N, C-alpha and C positions, 0 to 999 in steps of 0.2 A: 504494500500500500504506500502510495506517495506521501511524503511528509507535507503537512499543511503549512503554507506560508502565512505568517502573521501579516495582516493587512494593517498598515499604519496611517494610510492617507484617507481622507474623506472628501467627497464631492457633495456639495449642497446646492440644490436649486429649488425654486418655488414652482408650485403647480396651482392651477385653478382647481376648484372643487370637482369640476367635470373631468379634468385631466387626471386627477388623483383617483377618482372613481373608476375611470377607464383602466388605469394602471392596476388597481386592485382587482378588478374583474378579470383582466388578462392574466394576472398572477395566479389567481385561483383556478382559472381554466387550464393553465399550464401545469398546475400541480406543483408549483415552486415551493421551496421550503419557507421562504419569506420574501417580502417585498424587496429587500436589499439585494438578495441573491438574484432575484428575477431581473431587477433593473441593471445590476452589474453585468449579468450574462447578455442582456439585450444590447447594452452599450458596447461591450467588447466585441460581440458578434457583428454589430454594425461597422465598427472600426476595421475589423478583419475583412468584411465584405467590401468595404470601400477601398482597401488596399488592393484586393483582388480585381475590383473593377478598374482601378488605375492601371494595373498590369495589362488587363484585357484591352483597355483603351490604347495603350502604347502599341500592343500587337496589332490591333485593328488599323491604326494609322500606318504602321509599316506595311501591312498587307495592301492597303489602299494605294500606297506609293508604288509597291511592286506591280499591282494591277495596272496602274497608269503607265508605268514603264513598259510593261508587256504590250499594251495597246499601242503605244508610240512606236515600239520596235516593230510590231506587226505592220503598222501603217507605212513605216519606212521600207520594210521588205517588199510590201505590195507595190509601192511606188517605183521601186527599182526593178520589179519583175516585168 
């Protein structure tokens, strides 16, 4: 079993009553141990997904460049044929 790391940092933010209720409802639906764990997991998952989306964005831009280069190369070849 992995050793539990002590969490020493806190993040505090304010919610409207509606936002808090939505958070609580989703926490219960997910079967989370508590609101803190649920919120922490959600925030960290979002950060991880954002990093992955950034990597996919870079790959997508590179593929777009390659596709444009292929089209330009094909057009050049066709003009010379």
